[in-house]
TORLOSE-778804 format. One line per field, with one value per residue: residue in three letters; x, y, z of N, C-alpha, C in turn. Coordinates in pm, 1 decimal. Example, Ala and Ser with C-alpha at 12.3 -4.5 7.8 and 13.67 -1.06 7.14 Angstrom:
BEGIN
resn	ALA_SER
nc1	1319.0_1285.0
nc2	-569.0_-225.0
nc3	780.0_708.0
cac1	1230.0_1367.0
cac2	-450.0_-106.0
cac3	780.0_714.0
cc1	1320.0_1290.0
cc2	-330.0_3.0
cc3	780.0_787.0
***
This chain:
BEGIN
resn	MET_ARG_GLU_GLU_LEU_LEU_SER_ILE_VAL_GLU_LYS_ASN_SER_ARG_ILE_ASP_LEU_LYS_GLU_LEU_ALA_VAL_LEU_LEU_GLY_ALA_GLU_GLU_ILE_ASP_VAL_ALA_ASN_GLU_LEU_ALA_LYS_LEU_GLU_ALA_GLU_GLY_VAL_ILE_CYS_GLY_TYR_HIS_THR_LEU_ILE_ASP_TRP_GLU_LYS_THR_SER_ILE_GLU_MET_VAL_THR_ALA_LEU_ILE_GLU_VAL_LYS_VAL_THR_PRO_GLN_ARG_GLY_GLN_GLY_PHE_ASP_HIS_ILE_ALA_GLU_ARG_ILE_TYR_ASN_TYR_PRO_GLU_VAL_LYS_ALA_VAL_TYR_LEU_ILE_SER_GLY_GLY_TYR_ASP_LEU_LEU_VAL_THR_LEU_GLU_GLU_LYS_THR_LEU_LYS_GLU_ILE_SER_ARG_PHE_VAL_SER_ASP_LYS_LEU_SER_THR_LEU_ASP_SER_VAL_LEU_SER_THR_ALA_THR_HIS_PHE_ILE_LEU_LYS_LYS_TYR_LYS_ASP_HIS_GLY_THR_ILE_LEU_ASP_LYS_LYS_HIS_GLU_ASP_SER_ARG_GLU_VAL_ILE_THR_PRO
nc1	516.7_487.9_243.4_45.5_120.5_75.4_-202.1_-293.5_-196.2_-328.7_-589.7_-560.6_-372.1_-257.1_-166.9_23.0_370.8_476.3_247.1_185.6_408.3_364.6_121.2_210.6_396.1_667.5_989.8_1017.3_1201.3_1234.6_981.6_964.4_1172.0_1069.9_838.5_959.8_1096.8_880.5_765.4_975.1_985.3_753.1_523.6_368.3_202.9_116.6_-36.8_-359.1_-639.6_-966.7_-1253.6_-1576.7_-1758.9_-2021.0_-2076.3_-1971.8_-1956.7_-1877.4_-1925.1_-1925.3_-1899.9_-1904.7_-1807.2_-1832.8_-1683.1_-1728.0_-1520.0_-1477.0_-1224.7_-988.8_-728.9_-380.8_-145.5_105.6_118.8_-104.3_-352.4_-223.1_-104.5_-320.9_-451.3_-258.3_-256.8_-508.9_-498.8_-319.9_-453.0_-531.7_-781.8_-868.8_-921.5_-884.9_-795.0_-887.9_-823.8_-1067.8_-1285.5_-1546.0_-1806.9_-1688.6_-1361.5_-1198.9_-1227.9_-1295.9_-1250.4_-1380.0_-1374.2_-1546.9_-1669.2_-1921.3_-2192.7_-2184.3_-1912.6_-1803.2_-1935.1_-1832.6_-1561.1_-1578.3_-1687.6_-1516.5_-1250.8_-1208.3_-1368.2_-1261.8_-1017.2_-811.5_-821.2_-1052.6_-1362.7_-1625.2_-1820.0_-1964.9_-2130.8_-2165.7_-2315.4_-2232.4_-2465.5_-2497.2_-2271.3_-2215.8_-2024.0_-1676.9_-1352.9_-1335.0_-1446.2_-1733.7_-1961.2_-2215.1_-2309.8_-2534.9_-2688.9_-2673.7_-2916.7_-2841.9_-2975.3_-3099.8_-3311.4_-3624.4_-3842.6_-4173.4
nc2	-5496.2_-5768.3_-5841.5_-5760.8_-5914.4_-6175.3_-6160.2_-6132.6_-6369.7_-6558.4_-6534.0_-6590.8_-6825.9_-6897.8_-6681.4_-6498.5_-6440.2_-6206.1_-6040.7_-6024.7_-5884.7_-5638.4_-5560.2_-5527.2_-5333.3_-5387.4_-5540.1_-5831.9_-6030.7_-5968.4_-6020.7_-6295.5_-6387.6_-6314.0_-6473.1_-6726.9_-6709.9_-6685.0_-6934.8_-7100.7_-7025.4_-7134.3_-6988.7_-6962.7_-7242.6_-7421.5_-7477.9_-7476.0_-7615.2_-7511.2_-7696.6_-7727.9_-7974.5_-8043.2_-7974.4_-8167.8_-8512.6_-8665.0_-8814.3_-8660.4_-8620.0_-8396.6_-8361.2_-8211.8_-8270.6_-8259.3_-8296.8_-8415.5_-8432.1_-8583.9_-8405.8_-8487.1_-8539.0_-8302.2_-8272.1_-8154.0_-8078.9_-8138.0_-8392.8_-8575.5_-8440.5_-8461.4_-8739.0_-8764.9_-8593.6_-8729.0_-8931.8_-9018.8_-8953.2_-8728.1_-8387.4_-8144.2_-8021.6_-7854.2_-7675.0_-7575.6_-7337.5_-7363.0_-7609.9_-7840.2_-7975.7_-8017.9_-7963.9_-8149.8_-8190.2_-8377.7_-8553.8_-8767.7_-9030.7_-9130.6_-9117.5_-9335.3_-9409.6_-9197.3_-9228.0_-9476.6_-9411.1_-9239.0_-9409.1_-9638.3_-9546.8_-9280.0_-9260.9_-9468.3_-9393.6_-9347.9_-9100.5_-8975.7_-8856.7_-8796.4_-8747.6_-8537.8_-8535.2_-8342.4_-8298.6_-8143.3_-7988.6_-7811.6_-7599.4_-7261.5_-7064.6_-7096.0_-7098.9_-6822.2_-6794.4_-6751.3_-6995.7_-7040.4_-6856.1_-6609.0_-6544.1_-6236.6_-6028.2_-5882.5_-5730.0_-5426.6_-5210.2_-5098.6_-4839.5_-4704.7
nc3	-2658.8_-2617.7_-2480.6_-2664.7_-2884.1_-2784.8_-2752.5_-3017.8_-3140.5_-2988.6_-3079.6_-3351.0_-3447.7_-3681.6_-3816.4_-4050.7_-4030.5_-4138.5_-4156.6_-3888.6_-3791.3_-3917.3_-3797.1_-3537.2_-3567.4_-3588.7_-3657.6_-3863.0_-3779.8_-3512.3_-3410.9_-3466.6_-3302.1_-3050.6_-3038.4_-3037.5_-2795.9_-2615.0_-2651.0_-2562.2_-2294.3_-2206.7_-2206.8_-2436.9_-2498.7_-2689.3_-3011.7_-3136.8_-3314.7_-3349.1_-3368.3_-3495.8_-3419.5_-3466.1_-3724.3_-3876.4_-3988.3_-3787.4_-3478.5_-3162.4_-2822.6_-2557.3_-2222.9_-1901.6_-1606.4_-1271.6_-994.5_-671.8_-438.2_-205.6_-93.4_-126.0_134.9_166.5_-107.3_-202.0_-439.8_-669.1_-728.1_-767.2_-973.6_-1173.8_-1216.1_-1328.9_-1558.8_-1715.5_-1844.7_-2174.1_-2282.7_-2154.8_-2191.5_-2057.5_-1731.7_-1443.3_-1142.2_-924.9_-757.3_-507.8_-464.9_-563.4_-642.0_-869.0_-1222.3_-1496.7_-1838.9_-2100.4_-2407.9_-2613.5_-2832.8_-2768.6_-2524.1_-2359.6_-2360.8_-2218.2_-1973.1_-1901.2_-1867.9_-1646.1_-1446.7_-1448.0_-1448.6_-1339.3_-1099.7_-953.6_-856.9_-572.7_-424.5_-507.4_-414.3_-499.9_-802.7_-1057.9_-1353.7_-1643.6_-1950.7_-2255.7_-2445.5_-2656.4_-2819.2_-2808.3_-2804.8_-2811.8_-2684.6_-2731.3_-2980.9_-3172.1_-3239.6_-3333.6_-3536.1_-3633.2_-3939.8_-4084.1_-4232.1_-4523.6_-4699.9_-4836.1_-4657.2_-4760.9_-4738.9_-4764.7
cac1	486.1_459.7_101.5_-28.8_157.6_0.6_-344.2_-316.4_-169.4_-433.1_-707.9_-530.4_-237.5_-206.7_-134.8_151.3_471.4_484.3_128.8_201.8_506.9_298.3_25.5_283.0_489.2_800.0_1060.4_981.5_1297.4_1207.2_858.3_999.7_1251.3_981.6_757.0_1046.3_1123.0_756.3_750.7_1078.8_947.9_630.4_409.3_290.0_211.9_80.1_-125.4_-469.9_-744.4_-1100.3_-1340.5_-1718.6_-1787.1_-2159.9_-2079.6_-1906.6_-2030.8_-1812.7_-1993.5_-1836.1_-1972.0_-1817.4_-1859.6_-1761.4_-1698.6_-1682.7_-1460.9_-1442.8_-1114.7_-916.1_-592.0_-274.8_-58.0_230.4_109.2_-226.4_-433.6_-138.5_-82.2_-442.4_-473.3_-164.3_-306.5_-625.1_-465.0_-239.6_-538.6_-537.2_-917.4_-891.0_-881.1_-842.8_-819.6_-874.8_-853.7_-1174.4_-1343.9_-1685.6_-1839.9_-1600.4_-1221.5_-1143.0_-1318.5_-1231.1_-1318.2_-1360.2_-1442.5_-1553.2_-1766.1_-2055.0_-2220.9_-2142.3_-1767.8_-1778.0_-1981.6_-1735.5_-1441.3_-1607.6_-1707.3_-1405.8_-1118.6_-1207.3_-1426.4_-1184.4_-895.2_-818.9_-851.3_-1179.8_-1475.9_-1749.2_-1816.1_-2091.3_-2104.5_-2254.4_-2290.1_-2253.0_-2569.3_-2470.6_-2170.1_-2244.6_-1896.6_-1570.6_-1222.2_-1350.9_-1502.5_-1877.0_-1983.7_-2352.5_-2331.0_-2659.4_-2665.6_-2741.8_-2979.5_-2766.3_-3056.2_-3132.6_-3449.9_-3689.8_-3968.2_-4249.3
cac2	-5580.5_-5904.1_-5860.5_-5747.1_-6032.2_-6288.8_-6139.8_-6159.2_-6511.0_-6637.4_-6530.8_-6646.8_-6884.2_-6920.5_-6553.8_-6492.0_-6365.0_-6072.4_-5966.3_-6003.7_-5777.5_-5513.5_-5525.8_-5486.1_-5225.2_-5437.5_-5616.8_-5974.0_-6108.6_-5941.5_-6093.0_-6437.8_-6411.8_-6303.3_-6594.6_-6838.3_-6688.8_-6716.9_-7080.8_-7158.1_-6996.0_-7205.4_-6896.1_-7022.0_-7386.1_-7500.6_-7417.2_-7569.6_-7584.8_-7523.8_-7765.2_-7738.6_-8114.1_-8056.1_-7950.9_-8281.0_-8637.5_-8735.9_-8800.4_-8617.9_-8577.9_-8328.8_-8363.2_-8143.2_-8357.2_-8201.1_-8402.7_-8381.3_-8520.5_-8562.6_-8369.6_-8569.2_-8468.5_-8252.2_-8256.8_-8081.9_-8135.9_-8159.2_-8534.5_-8635.7_-8373.4_-8521.4_-8873.2_-8749.5_-8536.3_-8822.9_-9015.1_-8956.1_-8905.4_-8602.6_-8269.8_-8036.9_-8036.6_-7725.8_-7664.1_-7475.7_-7305.9_-7405.4_-7738.1_-7944.3_-7934.0_-8021.7_-7970.7_-8230.6_-8187.0_-8504.4_-8566.4_-8905.3_-9049.4_-9163.3_-9097.7_-9458.3_-9403.9_-9102.4_-9294.0_-9582.3_-9345.6_-9188.5_-9519.5_-9733.7_-9486.8_-9163.1_-9290.1_-9570.5_-9335.7_-9342.9_-8968.1_-8923.1_-8877.8_-8798.1_-8680.3_-8496.2_-8522.7_-8255.0_-8313.6_-8023.6_-8015.0_-7727.0_-7496.5_-7134.7_-6993.8_-7178.2_-7035.1_-6687.5_-6798.1_-6778.1_-7110.0_-7039.7_-6721.6_-6581.8_-6475.4_-6107.8_-5995.1_-5770.2_-5658.9_-5288.5_-5190.7_-4995.3_-4798.8_-4616.3
cac3	-2774.3_-2573.2_-2451.1_-2790.6_-2963.1_-2729.9_-2781.1_-3160.4_-3168.0_-2924.1_-3165.3_-3482.2_-3440.1_-3817.7_-3878.2_-4118.4_-3955.6_-4199.8_-4114.6_-3744.9_-3776.1_-3957.4_-3692.1_-3416.8_-3599.7_-3551.5_-3760.5_-3865.5_-3701.2_-3370.4_-3378.6_-3466.9_-3181.8_-2934.9_-3038.0_-2994.9_-2653.0_-2544.5_-2656.2_-2476.0_-2155.3_-2174.2_-2207.7_-2546.0_-2468.7_-2805.1_-3110.0_-3153.4_-3409.9_-3291.8_-3464.1_-3462.1_-3453.5_-3511.3_-3868.3_-3942.3_-3973.3_-3677.2_-3349.3_-3055.9_-2703.2_-2461.8_-2086.7_-1794.7_-1489.5_-1146.0_-913.8_-533.8_-400.1_-81.6_-133.8_-67.2_228.6_109.1_-252.7_-235.5_-547.3_-787.0_-758.2_-825.6_-1102.5_-1269.2_-1250.5_-1416.3_-1690.3_-1793.9_-1928.8_-2307.4_-2312.6_-2084.0_-2268.7_-1967.9_-1589.1_-1375.3_-1000.3_-919.9_-627.3_-496.8_-404.7_-615.4_-643.0_-1004.1_-1336.1_-1600.6_-1968.2_-2169.5_-2537.9_-2661.1_-2940.9_-2717.4_-2382.0_-2293.1_-2340.2_-2109.3_-1850.7_-1870.3_-1815.9_-1511.1_-1350.5_-1444.0_-1428.3_-1251.5_-967.6_-882.4_-800.3_-426.7_-369.5_-557.8_-324.2_-578.6_-932.9_-1119.0_-1497.3_-1719.9_-2093.8_-2335.7_-2545.5_-2771.8_-2795.5_-2874.8_-2816.5_-2756.0_-2699.1_-2784.1_-3115.6_-3179.1_-3328.6_-3383.5_-3589.2_-3704.6_-4066.8_-4088.2_-4359.1_-4577.8_-4797.0_-4800.2_-4617.8_-4839.1_-4675.3_-4855.2
cc1	436.2_310.0_17.0_-3.5_78.4_-147.8_-377.0_-302.4_-275.4_-558.3_-684.4_-387.7_-177.1_-167.6_7.7_245.6_485.1_369.2_136.4_298.7_445.4_202.2_93.6_377.3_631.7_862.7_1021.7_1071.7_1273.4_1082.3_887.5_1078.2_1165.0_891.1_837.5_1074.5_1000.2_730.1_850.1_1046.0_822.3_509.8_313.9_310.6_179.1_-11.3_-233.6_-568.7_-878.6_-1192.7_-1483.6_-1763.0_-1929.7_-2172.8_-2007.0_-1995.5_-1974.3_-1887.6_-1891.6_-1921.2_-1870.4_-1884.4_-1769.4_-1788.6_-1640.6_-1634.9_-1426.8_-1337.6_-1064.7_-773.5_-488.8_-184.2_72.8_224.7_-13.8_-304.5_-349.7_-123.1_-204.2_-474.0_-382.5_-209.6_-421.9_-583.4_-377.1_-322.8_-551.6_-675.7_-943.7_-835.1_-830.3_-875.5_-792.1_-900.3_-953.6_-1217.7_-1487.6_-1698.7_-1753.4_-1459.0_-1162.9_-1255.3_-1241.8_-1314.7_-1278.9_-1434.5_-1432.9_-1658.9_-1908.3_-2067.4_-2171.0_-1991.8_-1732.2_-1819.3_-1883.5_-1607.6_-1463.3_-1616.4_-1585.5_-1270.3_-1120.5_-1254.9_-1346.2_-1054.3_-914.1_-867.6_-987.3_-1294.0_-1607.5_-1728.3_-1957.2_-2061.2_-2211.1_-2217.6_-2319.7_-2354.2_-2548.0_-2366.9_-2207.1_-2116.6_-1791.3_-1436.8_-1232.0_-1412.8_-1650.2_-1899.6_-2119.7_-2387.0_-2462.8_-2624.7_-2745.8_-2797.8_-2911.9_-2847.7_-3090.4_-3281.4_-3509.4_-3823.0_-4040.4_-4248.6
cc2	-5718.4_-5929.7_-5855.5_-5868.6_-6154.6_-6279.7_-6174.3_-6308.5_-6601.1_-6644.2_-6597.6_-6699.9_-6909.7_-6791.4_-6557.0_-6401.7_-6221.9_-5984.2_-5932.4_-5888.7_-5642.1_-5467.3_-5472.5_-5368.3_-5262.8_-5511.1_-5764.8_-6057.4_-6090.2_-6017.4_-6243.1_-6473.3_-6408.2_-6425.9_-6714.3_-6830.2_-6727.0_-6867.3_-7147.7_-7138.4_-7071.1_-7113.5_-6939.1_-7172.3_-7475.1_-7421.9_-7519.0_-7520.8_-7609.0_-7582.0_-7765.2_-7877.0_-8133.5_-8037.0_-8060.6_-8404.8_-8720.5_-8708.3_-8760.4_-8564.9_-8513.7_-8329.6_-8281.0_-8224.7_-8285.3_-8315.6_-8347.7_-8482.1_-8489.8_-8527.5_-8455.0_-8484.1_-8429.6_-8227.5_-8178.7_-8155.1_-8177.2_-8306.2_-8598.5_-8570.9_-8433.1_-8660.6_-8863.9_-8697.1_-8626.7_-8923.3_-8946.8_-8900.5_-8766.0_-8485.9_-8157.2_-8074.2_-7902.1_-7744.4_-7550.2_-7448.4_-7356.6_-7541.9_-7854.1_-7887.9_-7922.8_-8023.2_-8038.7_-8220.6_-8312.6_-8500.3_-8711.4_-8914.9_-9075.1_-9129.5_-9217.7_-9458.1_-9308.4_-9165.3_-9401.9_-9522.7_-9301.8_-9303.6_-9610.3_-9672.1_-9376.8_-9197.1_-9391.4_-9517.3_-9314.1_-9209.6_-8913.7_-8960.7_-8886.2_-8723.1_-8638.1_-8467.5_-8437.9_-8268.6_-8182.2_-8058.3_-7933.5_-7623.2_-7372.9_-7056.0_-7078.8_-7112.1_-6898.3_-6680.8_-6833.3_-6887.6_-7106.3_-6901.0_-6712.4_-6506.6_-6346.7_-6084.2_-5869.5_-5691.8_-5519.8_-5278.8_-5073.8_-4965.6_-4700.4_-4472.1
cc3	-2729.1_-2553.3_-2578.4_-2881.2_-2915.8_-2761.8_-2926.6_-3190.8_-3103.7_-3010.9_-3300.0_-3483.7_-3577.6_-3888.6_-3934.5_-4038.6_-4007.1_-4152.8_-3965.7_-3717.9_-3811.1_-3848.6_-3566.1_-3440.8_-3563.0_-3669.5_-3747.6_-3775.0_-3551.6_-3324.8_-3370.2_-3340.9_-3056.4_-2924.8_-2988.2_-2844.9_-2569.8_-2543.0_-2562.1_-2327.8_-2112.0_-2162.6_-2318.5_-2533.3_-2587.5_-2896.2_-3142.4_-3258.7_-3342.3_-3397.9_-3411.9_-3509.2_-3502.9_-3662.0_-3945.4_-3926.0_-3857.6_-3547.4_-3243.5_-2941.5_-2609.0_-2325.8_-1996.0_-1669.3_-1368.2_-1057.1_-775.2_-488.9_-259.5_-122.2_-59.1_21.7_158.8_-41.5_-294.7_-343.6_-668.8_-825.3_-824.6_-960.8_-1209.8_-1310.8_-1349.5_-1553.3_-1774.7_-1872.5_-2064.6_-2343.1_-2255.6_-2165.1_-2180.1_-1824.2_-1524.2_-1226.7_-988.6_-775.9_-625.7_-434.2_-450.3_-625.2_-783.7_-1106.6_-1448.8_-1726.9_-2045.7_-2302.4_-2583.0_-2769.9_-2889.5_-2568.9_-2301.4_-2265.0_-2226.1_-1976.4_-1806.4_-1812.0_-1670.9_-1411.4_-1337.6_-1410.6_-1321.9_-1110.5_-887.5_-824.8_-649.8_-371.5_-410.1_-463.7_-399.6_-709.5_-971.9_-1265.4_-1564.1_-1866.9_-2164.4_-2444.5_-2671.6_-2731.9_-2875.8_-2900.7_-2748.0_-2785.8_-2767.2_-2922.7_-3109.6_-3282.7_-3396.0_-3436.4_-3663.9_-3832.0_-4067.2_-4227.3_-4412.7_-4684.7_-4745.3_-4768.7_-4696.6_-4772.6_-4766.4_-4807.5
***
């Protein structure tokens, strides 16, 4: 039940407990207890709402920043990653393979705010060797959700 429960909740965190129990073929109380257990274990870390900012009047710029760092003796990348993820502007930090060590996701209202963060905060950290900033121009799919759905023509095709 655990894997299926996680899969369903990941796609729709607002699903009703009753509906979830029906989908899993389980009792409501068992599903509620399993959810509570998954939250207590830190498997379920939070519930989020995915917003397509382009459909609002609110300006929002998303940047992916690759960061090359010198790992700290005895701490590896964890210490510098923690320093970075503690900035409130930072949405995500990942340890990655390849030419860079960390991938930082940032959301701000303007390109200037992102540039200021990179130059004033990120680049000044002792362990940071270099950065490369990539701005998201358009999101097609985010967190498994297609944002740019094409409207299908539902009219019936009539041929002579």
